[in-house]
N, C-alpha and C positions, 0 to 999 in steps of 0.2 A: 424400305422405309422402317418408320417408329413399330406399327401396326407389326410388318411383318418379321422383325428381332423380336415383338416380345419372346417373354416366355410365357405367358399370360394371356386367355385371350379377352381380345379387347371388344364391347358390344358394343360398344358407344361409345362416343370424341362427339366436343361440345368446339365448332364450332363462330367468333364472331361477330359481327360484321361481315360475312362475305356470306352473307344469300340475300339483298337486298335488291328496292329495286331505280340504288343507286353500286351495287356493287354485285358481279354476279359469278364471282373465281369462284366458290361452287361449285356450281355449276360441273365442270369440268369433271367432277370428281364423285361425282354424287351415283355414279353407271357404277365406278370400282367400290368404294362405299356397297351397297346393294348389291353385286354380285359378293364380297363380305360373308357381309349378311351382318354387319356393323351398322347401325341406325348416328342418325344425326341429326346433333340437336343445334339451330339457328343459333343461337346467341341474338339477343341486338337487332328484333326485325326493324326497330325507328331510327339504325342507327348513329347508334349514340346524341338520340333527339332530331339528328340532322332530318329527316322523315317527318315533324310533331310539327305544328297550329304553332305552338311554341322556337320551333329552331333547334338549332345547338348549342355550346353552353361557346363562348368567345373563342376556350381553349381547344372546340375541334379544328381534328386534322382535316376538312377538307377546302380546297380549291374555295377562292369568292361567288362566282358560276355553278359550283352544285349549291353553294344554301340557294347561292336566287330561285337557278334548277328548283330546288325543293320546298323552297316557299312560293313561288309558282304552279306548284301540282299543289300544296296545300293551301290555294288561292282558291285553283281550280278543285275543284271538292266542296270546299265553304260555298263558292257562288251557283254550286251544279246539290246542292245541302245534302251532301257527304260531310263525313267525318276521316281525312286519314288517311284518322289509325284503326275502323275496318279495311278499310285499302290496304293496308301493308302490313297486317296480320295475319289476312284473305291469298293476301297474295307469296307474304316468305313461307308459306306452308305451302307453298303448291313444288316439289319441283320437279324436275324436266329426269324421271326414272320412273315415270311409269302410273305408280297407284299412288292415287290423288284424295286428299284427304274434301273437297267438296272436288264434284265434273270441268266444271265452267268459275270461269276468275269475268263480269262486264265488273261497271261501278260498282262498288258497298255501297247504301247506303245504312248509312244508323246513325 
């Protein structure tokens, strides 16, 4: 990998839209990053607006059924007097590595 071939120590990597409610591809790589002592910054936990009350911009690459599911999740949160933003921020910060920022995630209402 680029990390293994680097002549300088890499302390942190930035990933974009790869640990969200609709895409958890990053989860499979987190244990390796943890073993290497590399921090991971999860950019765009809202999936470029997909996971917000306003929804994604028209150019978003999500399939129509993914957009519909995300909007249903936002509506569910509104119906439960929650904001999807609070849930997204908390859930995207909790990875499968084992050291968690928060011990438990239920429905986070803000």
